[in-house]
C-alpha positions in Angstrom: -1.7 219.1 147.9 0.5 220.8 145.5 1.7 219.0 142.3 5.1 219.4 140.6 5.1 222.6 138.5 7.1 223.3 135.4 9.2 225.6 137.4 10.1 222.7 139.7 11.2 220.4 136.8 13.2 223.2 135.2 15.1 223.9 138.6 15.9 220.2 139.0 17.1 219.9 135.4 19.4 223.0 136.1 20.5 221.5 139.5 21.4 218.1 137.6 23.2 220.1 134.8 25.2 222.0 137.2 26.0 218.8 139.3 27.2 217.0 136.2 29.0 219.9 135.0 31.0 220.1 138.4 31.7 216.4 138.2 32.9 216.6 134.6 35.1 219.7 135.6 36.8 218.0 138.6 37.3 214.7 136.5 38.9 216.8 133.7 41.2 218.7 136.1 42.1 215.4 137.9 43.1 213.8 134.5 45.2 216.7 133.7 47.1 216.9 136.9 47.5 213.3 137.7 47.1 211.2 134.6 49.1 213.1 132.0 52.2 213.5 134.4 52.0 210.1 135.9 54.8 208.1 137.5 54.2 205.3 135.0 54.5 207.4 132.0 57.6 209.1 133.2 59.3 205.8 134.0 58.3 204.4 130.5 59.8 207.5 128.8 63.1 207.2 130.9 63.3 203.5 130.5 62.9 203.8 126.7 65.5 206.7 126.5 67.9 204.4 128.2 67.1 201.6 125.9 67.7 203.8 122.8 71.1 204.9 124.2 72.1 201.4 124.8 71.0 200.4 121.2 73.1 203.2 120.1 76.2 202.4 122.1 76.0 198.7 121.0 75.2 199.6 117.4 71.8 197.5 117.4 69.8 199.4 114.7 66.5 197.4 115.4 66.8 198.3 119.2 67.0 202.0 118.4 64.1 201.9 115.9 61.8 200.1 118.5 62.7 202.4 121.2 62.1 205.3 119.0 58.6 203.9 118.1 57.8 203.4 121.7 58.8 207.0 122.6 56.4 208.2 119.9 53.9 206.1 121.3 54.4 207.4 124.9 54.3 211.0 123.6 51.1 210.2 121.8 49.5 208.7 125.0 50.4 211.9 126.9 48.8 214.1 124.4 45.8 212.0 124.1 45.3 212.0 128.1 46.0 215.6 128.1 43.3 216.2 125.4 40.8 214.3 127.2 41.3 216.1 130.4 40.9 219.5 128.6 37.8 218.3 126.8 36.1 217.2 130.2 37.2 220.5 131.9 35.7 222.6 129.1 32.5 220.4 128.9 32.0 220.7 132.7 32.6 224.5 132.6 30.0 224.8 129.7 27.4 222.7 131.5 27.8 224.9 134.6 27.3 228.0 132.5 24.3 226.5 130.8 22.8 225.6 134.3 23.4 229.1 135.6 21.8 230.6 132.5 18.9 228.4 132.8 18.4 229.4 136.4 18.7 233.1 135.7 16.2 232.9 132.7 13.7 230.9 134.9 14.1 233.8 137.5 13.5 236.4 134.9 10.5 234.6 133.6 9.2 234.3 137.3 9.7 238.1 137.9 7.9 239.0 134.7 5.1 236.7 135.6 4.8 238.3 139.0 4.9 241.8 137.5 2.3 241.1 134.9 0.0 239.4 137.6 0.2 242.5 139.9 -0.7 244.9 137.0 -4.2 243.1 136.5 
């Protein structure tokens, strides 16, 4: 019966890091593509613009001010969503790079151990 070695634990850790990195990367790209340019946000921005135009045409200052505030909030929402998507994509990429580096360092250490064992 063979036990679980440190090498096995390190490889599982690298695999889990790589999987989490892939999930994070895909989620970040999904958020960037779908959420930041979603239909609801575009509809809200269009309706707010129409509301502001109506307020200007009918000379209602309060309506224009509220529409302006709503447009600012919508733009902030889009920027925040895009920022979250970029953060998740970069985090996923970094996790995948760390996992690859970990596997490569494990392989180098394994080669060094095999080489030193064959010398003796």
